[in-house]
N, CA, C and O atoms as a GROMACS GRO file, in nm:
protein
  396
    1UNK      N    1  -1.182   1.538   0.283
    1UNK     CA    2  -1.181   1.382   0.231
    1UNK      C    3  -1.107   1.370   0.134
    1UNK      O    4  -1.085   1.470   0.066
    2UNK      N    5  -1.045   1.244   0.101
    2UNK     CA    6  -0.962   1.170  -0.024
    2UNK      C    7  -1.041   1.122  -0.111
    2UNK      O    8  -1.118   1.034  -0.072
    3UNK      N    9  -1.046   1.162  -0.240
    3UNK     CA   10  -1.109   1.044  -0.344
    3UNK      C   11  -1.031   0.934  -0.398
    3UNK      O   12  -0.949   0.961  -0.486
    4UNK      N   13  -1.042   0.834  -0.365
    4UNK     CA   14  -0.974   0.698  -0.418
    4UNK      C   15  -1.052   0.581  -0.510
    4UNK      O   16  -1.157   0.540  -0.459
    5UNK      N   17  -1.024   0.538  -0.603
    5UNK     CA   18  -1.075   0.477  -0.657
    5UNK      C   19  -1.039   0.304  -0.622
    5UNK      O   20  -0.942   0.262  -0.558
    6UNK      N   21  -1.159   0.215  -0.694
    6UNK     CA   22  -1.167   0.064  -0.668
    6UNK      C   23  -1.027   0.027  -0.647
    6UNK      O   24  -0.988  -0.010  -0.536
    7UNK      N   25  -0.940   0.037  -0.761
    7UNK     CA   26  -0.824  -0.014  -0.764
    7UNK      C   27  -0.730   0.028  -0.658
    7UNK      O   28  -0.659  -0.057  -0.604
    8UNK      N   29  -0.724   0.134  -0.629
    8UNK     CA   30  -0.637   0.248  -0.517
    8UNK      C   31  -0.672   0.154  -0.386
    8UNK      O   32  -0.580   0.108  -0.317
    9UNK      N   33  -0.794   0.131  -0.360
    9UNK     CA   34  -0.845   0.087  -0.242
    9UNK      C   35  -0.816  -0.071  -0.232
    9UNK      O   36  -0.792  -0.117  -0.120
   10UNK      N   37  -0.818  -0.161  -0.352
   10UNK     CA   38  -0.729  -0.262  -0.337
   10UNK      C   39  -0.601  -0.251  -0.298
   10UNK      O   40  -0.578  -0.314  -0.195
   11UNK      N   41  -0.505  -0.190  -0.345
   11UNK     CA   42  -0.358  -0.188  -0.294
   11UNK      C   43  -0.379  -0.134  -0.153
   11UNK      O   44  -0.340  -0.207  -0.061
   12UNK      N   45  -0.434  -0.024  -0.125
   12UNK     CA   46  -0.429  -0.014  -0.001
   12UNK      C   47  -0.466  -0.106   0.092
   12UNK      O   48  -0.370  -0.134   0.163
   13UNK      N   49  -0.596  -0.183   0.128
   13UNK     CA   50  -0.612  -0.306   0.162
   13UNK      C   51  -0.549  -0.356   0.180
   13UNK      O   52  -0.550  -0.403   0.294
   14UNK      N   53  -0.414  -0.402   0.073
   14UNK     CA   54  -0.356  -0.498   0.031
   14UNK      C   55  -0.221  -0.520   0.148
   14UNK      O   56  -0.175  -0.622   0.199
   15UNK      N   57  -0.177  -0.348   0.162
   15UNK     CA   58  -0.097  -0.335   0.249
   15UNK      C   59  -0.125  -0.325   0.368
   15UNK      O   60  -0.036  -0.357   0.447
   16UNK      N   61  -0.224  -0.288   0.411
   16UNK     CA   62  -0.329  -0.283   0.554
   16UNK      C   63  -0.351  -0.440   0.634
   16UNK      O   64  -0.338  -0.461   0.754
   17UNK      N   65  -0.387  -0.536   0.531
   17UNK     CA   66  -0.355  -0.673   0.611
   17UNK      C   67  -0.249  -0.740   0.534
   17UNK      O   68  -0.267  -0.844   0.471
   18UNK      N   69  -0.146  -0.681   0.542
   18UNK     CA   70  -0.009  -0.743   0.483
   18UNK      C   71   0.024  -0.828   0.634
   18UNK      O   72  -0.021  -0.802   0.746
   19UNK      N   73   0.092  -0.905   0.604
   19UNK     CA   74   0.162  -1.050   0.711
   19UNK      C   75   0.248  -0.920   0.781
   19UNK      O   76   0.269  -0.932   0.902
   20UNK      N   77   0.298  -0.804   0.718
   20UNK     CA   78   0.423  -0.724   0.793
   20UNK      C   79   0.375  -0.591   0.859
   20UNK      O   80   0.432  -0.522   0.943
   21UNK      N   81   0.251  -0.573   0.797
   21UNK     CA   82   0.112  -0.463   0.826
   21UNK      C   83   0.181  -0.388   0.952
   21UNK      O   84   0.224  -0.278   0.920
   22UNK      N   85   0.198  -0.418   1.066
   22UNK     CA   86   0.236  -0.401   1.189
   22UNK      C   87   0.344  -0.450   1.274
   22UNK      O   88   0.333  -0.460   1.397
   23UNK      N   89   0.442  -0.479   1.211
   23UNK     CA   90   0.546  -0.569   1.279
   23UNK      C   91   0.662  -0.511   1.296
   23UNK      O   92   0.754  -0.564   1.357
   24UNK      N   93   0.669  -0.383   1.237
   24UNK     CA   94   0.790  -0.287   1.347
   24UNK      C   95   0.729  -0.176   1.433
   24UNK      O   96   0.655  -0.198   1.530
   25UNK      N   97   0.765  -0.055   1.390
   25UNK     CA   98   0.710   0.048   1.452
   25UNK      C   99   0.565   0.060   1.434
   25UNK      O  100   0.529   0.012   1.327
   26UNK      N  101   0.452   0.118   1.517
   26UNK     CA  102   0.331   0.114   1.456
   26UNK      C  103   0.308   0.170   1.359
   26UNK      O  104   0.348   0.286   1.359
   27UNK      N  105   0.244   0.126   1.246
   27UNK     CA  106   0.205   0.190   1.080
   27UNK      C  107   0.174   0.081   1.020
   27UNK      O  108   0.190  -0.032   1.067
   28UNK      N  109   0.137   0.103   0.937
   28UNK     CA  110   0.103  -0.012   0.794
   28UNK      C  111   0.190  -0.015   0.670
   28UNK      O  112   0.216   0.095   0.620
   29UNK      N  113   0.235  -0.112   0.619
   29UNK     CA  114   0.318  -0.126   0.553
   29UNK      C  115   0.325  -0.260   0.499
   29UNK      O  116   0.270  -0.351   0.561
   30UNK      N  117   0.408  -0.295   0.350
   30UNK     CA  118   0.398  -0.446   0.351
   30UNK      C  119   0.413  -0.454   0.210
   30UNK      O  120   0.406  -0.346   0.153
   31UNK      N  121   0.435  -0.568   0.127
   31UNK     CA  122   0.522  -0.591   0.012
   31UNK      C  123   0.394  -0.561  -0.085
   31UNK      O  124   0.282  -0.538  -0.039
   32UNK      N  125   0.426  -0.564  -0.226
   32UNK     CA  126   0.307  -0.545  -0.326
   32UNK      C  127   0.418  -0.651  -0.427
   32UNK      O  128   0.496  -0.604  -0.510
   33UNK      N  129   0.404  -0.788  -0.399
   33UNK     CA  130   0.460  -0.877  -0.519
   33UNK      C  131   0.418  -0.882  -0.649
   33UNK      O  132   0.297  -0.903  -0.664
   34UNK      N  133   0.490  -0.868  -0.754
   34UNK     CA  134   0.452  -0.795  -0.866
   34UNK      C  135   0.426  -0.913  -0.959
   34UNK      O  136   0.414  -0.893  -1.080
   35UNK      N  137   0.417  -1.042  -0.903
   35UNK     CA  138   0.348  -1.178  -0.960
   35UNK      C  139   0.219  -1.189  -0.915
   35UNK      O  140   0.148  -1.265  -0.980
   36UNK      N  141   0.170  -1.132  -0.821
   36UNK     CA  142   0.010  -1.134  -0.779
   36UNK      C  143  -0.072  -1.027  -0.792
   36UNK      O  144  -0.185  -1.007  -0.747
   37UNK      N  145   0.030  -0.929  -0.889
   37UNK     CA  146  -0.090  -0.838  -0.951
   37UNK      C  147  -0.064  -0.793  -1.094
   37UNK      O  148   0.050  -0.810  -1.135
   38UNK      N  149  -0.166  -0.731  -1.191
   38UNK     CA  150  -0.114  -0.707  -1.328
   38UNK      C  151  -0.074  -0.570  -1.311
   38UNK      O  152  -0.147  -0.471  -1.300
   39UNK      N  153   0.118  -0.581  -1.309
   39UNK     CA  154   0.190  -0.471  -1.316
   39UNK      C  155   0.142  -0.353  -1.428
   39UNK      O  156   0.126  -0.234  -1.403
   40UNK      N  157   0.129  -0.400  -1.516
   40UNK     CA  158   0.075  -0.295  -1.632
   40UNK      C  159  -0.029  -0.200  -1.556
   40UNK      O  160  -0.013  -0.079  -1.568
   41UNK      N  161  -0.117  -0.240  -1.491
   41UNK     CA  162  -0.246  -0.159  -1.447
   41UNK      C  163  -0.157  -0.103  -1.294
   41UNK      O  164  -0.119   0.010  -1.264
   42UNK      N  165  -0.149  -0.195  -1.241
   42UNK     CA  166  -0.128  -0.131  -1.108
   42UNK      C  167   0.019  -0.024  -1.062
   42UNK      O  168   0.025   0.055  -0.968
   43UNK      N  169   0.100  -0.048  -1.139
   43UNK     CA  170   0.196   0.079  -1.145
   43UNK      C  171   0.127   0.244  -1.132
   43UNK      O  172   0.156   0.344  -1.066
   44UNK      N  173   0.014   0.206  -1.239
   44UNK     CA  174  -0.006   0.344  -1.238
   44UNK      C  175  -0.103   0.392  -1.133
   44UNK      O  176  -0.119   0.512  -1.106
   45UNK      N  177  -0.174   0.281  -1.067
   45UNK     CA  178  -0.246   0.257  -0.917
   45UNK      C  179  -0.126   0.309  -0.777
   45UNK      O  180  -0.155   0.357  -0.667
   46UNK      N  181   0.028   0.272  -0.845
   46UNK     CA  182   0.060   0.325  -0.713
   46UNK      C  183   0.152   0.414  -0.752
   46UNK      O  184   0.246   0.435  -0.676
   47UNK      N  185   0.146   0.471  -0.853
   47UNK     CA  186   0.180   0.636  -0.874
   47UNK      C  187   0.074   0.715  -0.831
   47UNK      O  188   0.086   0.805  -0.748
   48UNK      N  189  -0.024   0.686  -0.885
   48UNK     CA  190  -0.144   0.775  -0.813
   48UNK      C  191  -0.159   0.808  -0.643
   48UNK      O  192  -0.158   0.912  -0.578
   49UNK      N  193  -0.174   0.654  -0.606
   49UNK     CA  194  -0.158   0.710  -0.480
   49UNK      C  195  -0.038   0.776  -0.429
   49UNK      O  196  -0.060   0.858  -0.341
   50UNK      N  197   0.109   0.756  -0.470
   50UNK     CA  198   0.211   0.861  -0.434
   50UNK      C  199   0.188   0.993  -0.444
   50UNK      O  200   0.211   1.072  -0.352
   51UNK      N  201   0.132   1.031  -0.573
   51UNK     CA  202   0.080   1.155  -0.610
   51UNK      C  203  -0.030   1.190  -0.489
   51UNK      O  204  -0.009   1.304  -0.446
   52UNK      N  205  -0.132   1.130  -0.427
   52UNK     CA  206  -0.211   1.181  -0.365
   52UNK      C  207  -0.152   1.180  -0.228
   52UNK      O  208  -0.224   1.216  -0.135
   53UNK      N  209  -0.045   1.149  -0.208
   53UNK     CA  210   0.026   1.144  -0.077
   53UNK      C  211  -0.024   1.064   0.038
   53UNK      O  212  -0.020   1.098   0.156
   54UNK      N  213  -0.086   0.916  -0.027
   54UNK     CA  214  -0.124   0.841   0.077
   54UNK      C  215  -0.017   0.709   0.082
   54UNK      O  216   0.010   0.646   0.184
   55UNK      N  217   0.021   0.691  -0.013
   55UNK     CA  218   0.144   0.569   0.013
   55UNK      C  219   0.306   0.657  -0.048
   55UNK      O  220   0.333   0.733  -0.141
   56UNK      N  221   0.370   0.605   0.044
   56UNK     CA  222   0.532   0.619  -0.034
   56UNK      C  223   0.583   0.450  -0.065
   56UNK      O  224   0.585   0.360   0.018
   57UNK      N  225   0.615   0.443  -0.184
   57UNK     CA  226   0.690   0.356  -0.215
   57UNK      C  227   0.852   0.317  -0.225
   57UNK      O  228   0.924   0.410  -0.262
   58UNK      N  229   0.932   0.163  -0.189
   58UNK     CA  230   1.062   0.154  -0.234
   58UNK      C  231   1.076   0.133  -0.344
   58UNK      O  232   0.970   0.100  -0.397
   59UNK      N  233   1.193   0.137  -0.435
   59UNK     CA  234   1.238   0.117  -0.523
   59UNK      C  235   1.206  -0.029  -0.556
   59UNK      O  236   1.185  -0.094  -0.454
   60UNK      N  237   1.195  -0.110  -0.688
   60UNK     CA  238   1.136  -0.249  -0.701
   60UNK      C  239   1.265  -0.322  -0.630
   60UNK      O  240   1.371  -0.260  -0.644
   61UNK      N  241   1.273  -0.444  -0.556
   61UNK     CA  242   1.378  -0.522  -0.503
   61UNK      C  243   1.325  -0.673  -0.608
   61UNK      O  244   1.213  -0.710  -0.641
   62UNK      N  245   1.427  -0.715  -0.630
   62UNK     CA  246   1.407  -0.868  -0.688
   62UNK      C  247   1.460  -0.952  -0.640
   62UNK      O  248   1.576  -0.935  -0.603
   63UNK      N  249   1.384  -1.095  -0.619
   63UNK     CA  250   1.445  -1.216  -0.558
   63UNK      C  251   1.538  -1.277  -0.647
   63UNK      O  252   1.505  -1.301  -0.763
   64UNK      N  253   1.668  -1.308  -0.595
   64UNK     CA  254   1.744  -1.368  -0.636
   64UNK      C  255   1.778  -1.312  -0.758
   64UNK      O  256   1.807  -1.394  -0.845
   65UNK      N  257   1.786  -1.154  -0.798
   65UNK     CA  258   1.795  -1.095  -0.935
   65UNK      C  259   1.710  -1.119  -1.061
   65UNK      O  260   1.751  -1.096  -1.175
   66UNK      N  261   1.574  -1.173  -1.028
   66UNK     CA  262   1.496  -1.199  -1.130
   66UNK      C  263   1.404  -1.095  -1.166
   66UNK      O  264   1.298  -1.070  -1.109
   67UNK      N  265   1.459  -1.031  -1.276
   67UNK     CA  266   1.322  -0.882  -1.310
   67UNK      C  267   1.166  -0.957  -1.286
   67UNK      O  268   1.069  -0.890  -1.249
   68UNK      N  269   1.159  -1.111  -1.315
   68UNK     CA  270   1.028  -1.162  -1.350
   68UNK      C  271   0.947  -1.140  -1.184
   68UNK      O  272   0.833  -1.096  -1.168
   69UNK      N  273   1.035  -1.180  -1.082
   69UNK     CA  274   0.997  -1.214  -0.954
   69UNK      C  275   1.033  -1.067  -0.876
   69UNK      O  276   1.139  -1.059  -0.814
   70UNK      N  277   0.971  -0.991  -0.880
   70UNK     CA  278   0.984  -0.835  -0.804
   70UNK      C  279   0.900  -0.796  -0.695
   70UNK      O  280   0.802  -0.871  -0.686
   71UNK      N  281   0.903  -0.720  -0.622
   71UNK     CA  282   0.808  -0.678  -0.538
   71UNK      C  283   0.823  -0.515  -0.500
   71UNK      O  284   0.922  -0.460  -0.548
   72UNK      N  285   0.748  -0.449  -0.433
   72UNK     CA  286   0.779  -0.288  -0.361
   72UNK      C  287   0.697  -0.294  -0.214
   72UNK      O  288   0.601  -0.361  -0.177
   73UNK      N  289   0.773  -0.201  -0.153
   73UNK     CA  290   0.716  -0.232   0.010
   73UNK      C  291   0.684  -0.066  -0.018
   73UNK      O  292   0.744   0.022  -0.080
   74UNK      N  293   0.539  -0.073   0.073
   74UNK     CA  294   0.443   0.006   0.022
   74UNK      C  295   0.457   0.087   0.186
   74UNK      O  296   0.504   0.018   0.276
   75UNK      N  297   0.425   0.198   0.210
   75UNK     CA  298   0.474   0.273   0.360
   75UNK      C  299   0.337   0.336   0.328
   75UNK      O  300   0.344   0.415   0.234
   76UNK      N  301   0.202   0.321   0.388
   76UNK     CA  302   0.106   0.424   0.420
   76UNK      C  303   0.111   0.523   0.479
   76UNK      O  304   0.168   0.473   0.576
   77UNK      N  305   0.098   0.646   0.512
   77UNK     CA  306   0.121   0.765   0.549
   77UNK      C  307   0.061   0.763   0.686
   77UNK      O  308  -0.056   0.725   0.686
   78UNK      N  309   0.111   0.793   0.802
   78UNK     CA  310   0.088   0.774   0.966
   78UNK      C  311  -0.090   0.859   0.930
   78UNK      O  312  -0.194   0.801   0.960
   79UNK      N  313  -0.087   1.000   0.864
   79UNK     CA  314  -0.199   1.085   0.858
   79UNK      C  315  -0.349   0.977   0.832
   79UNK      O  316  -0.463   0.992   0.875
   80UNK      N  317  -0.319   0.921   0.788
   80UNK     CA  318  -0.445   0.813   0.727
   80UNK      C  319  -0.469   0.715   0.770
   80UNK      O  320  -0.554   0.648   0.711
   81UNK      N  321  -0.398   0.656   0.902
   81UNK     CA  322  -0.394   0.544   1.001
   81UNK      C  323  -0.466   0.602   1.132
   81UNK      O  324  -0.502   0.718   1.152
   82UNK      N  325  -0.475   0.517   1.194
   82UNK     CA  326  -0.532   0.508   1.361
   82UNK      C  327  -0.483   0.393   1.423
   82UNK      O  328  -0.500   0.277   1.383
   83UNK      N  329  -0.404   0.438   1.549
   83UNK     CA  330  -0.354   0.341   1.609
   83UNK      C  331  -0.403   0.320   1.751
   83UNK      O  332  -0.406   0.408   1.837
   84UNK      N  333  -0.440   0.196   1.766
   84UNK     CA  334  -0.513   0.155   1.905
   84UNK      C  335  -0.411   0.035   1.943
   84UNK      O  336  -0.373  -0.049   1.861
   85UNK      N  337  -0.363   0.042   2.114
   85UNK     CA  338  -0.271  -0.035   2.082
   85UNK      C  339  -0.132  -0.096   2.033
   85UNK      O  340  -0.071  -0.203   2.030
   86UNK      N  341  -0.121   0.033   1.998
   86UNK     CA  342   0.045  -0.010   1.891
   86UNK      C  343  -0.052  -0.098   1.799
   86UNK      O  344   0.008  -0.205   1.787
   87UNK      N  345  -0.105  -0.102   1.768
   87UNK     CA  346  -0.172  -0.141   1.624
   87UNK      C  347  -0.226  -0.061   1.572
   87UNK      O  348  -0.310   0.006   1.632
   88UNK      N  349  -0.189  -0.037   1.410
   88UNK     CA  350  -0.202   0.027   1.292
   88UNK      C  351  -0.353  -0.027   1.233
   88UNK      O  352  -0.383  -0.145   1.250
   89UNK      N  353  -0.445   0.066   1.164
   89UNK     CA  354  -0.562   0.022   1.109
   89UNK      C  355  -0.610   0.138   1.021
   89UNK      O  356  -0.570   0.245   1.067
   90UNK      N  357  -0.688   0.152   0.902
   90UNK     CA  358  -0.677   0.244   0.820
   90UNK      C  359  -0.758   0.350   0.875
   90UNK      O  360  -0.811   0.309   0.978
   91UNK      N  361  -0.785   0.452   0.855
   91UNK     CA  362  -0.900   0.568   0.900
   91UNK      C  363  -0.944   0.526   0.787
   91UNK      O  364  -0.850   0.530   0.708
   92UNK      N  365  -1.058   0.480   0.725
   92UNK     CA  366  -1.118   0.511   0.616
   92UNK      C  367  -1.236   0.609   0.593
   92UNK      O  368  -1.288   0.644   0.487
   93UNK      N  369  -1.269   0.651   0.753
   93UNK     CA  370  -1.350   0.791   0.720
   93UNK      C  371  -1.273   0.887   0.641
   93UNK      O  372  -1.355   0.967   0.597
   94UNK      N  373  -1.157   0.917   0.602
   94UNK     CA  374  -1.094   1.007   0.548
   94UNK      C  375  -1.119   1.028   0.401
   94UNK      O  376  -1.108   1.131   0.335
   95UNK      N  377  -1.162   0.888   0.359
   95UNK     CA  378  -1.190   0.811   0.180
   95UNK      C  379  -1.327   0.844   0.139
   95UNK      O  380  -1.435   0.851   0.198
   96UNK      N  381  -1.300   0.857   0.059
   96UNK     CA  382  -1.450   0.830  -0.062
   96UNK      C  383  -1.430   0.778  -0.188
   96UNK      O  384  -1.339   0.817  -0.260
   97UNK      N  385  -1.495   0.706  -0.215
   97UNK     CA  386  -1.521   0.587  -0.321
   97UNK      C  387  -1.458   0.496  -0.296
   97UNK      O  388  -1.446   0.444  -0.185
   98UNK      N  389  -1.406   0.461  -0.400
   98UNK     CA  390  -1.312   0.299  -0.407
   98UNK      C  391  -1.429   0.184  -0.376
   98UNK      O  392  -1.391   0.073  -0.339
   99UNK      N  393  -1.536   0.205  -0.388
   99UNK     CA  394  -1.652   0.081  -0.399
   99UNK      C  395  -1.629   0.013  -0.559
   99UNK      O  396  -1.700  -0.081  -0.597
   0.00000   0.00000   0.00000
């Protein structure tokens, strides 16, 4: 079991239910838009998910090179997902906490 916090679960769910989550190869991935999250808090949460080996992140991308309008692409590692009919979903049985 992997222990996660409530804030980590929020980020994972944002990726799991993202419009892009299952668009390419089966797997869960999507954008975290900086203007939708308190990045002062969530940069640490994103780092924690990386250290736990749950999510890997792209470098920040900026729309029209505007530093106020950035995003990161997050990839949930396949060992934490279940694929059914080429659609991925989280295997929440592997996690504890996050309530």
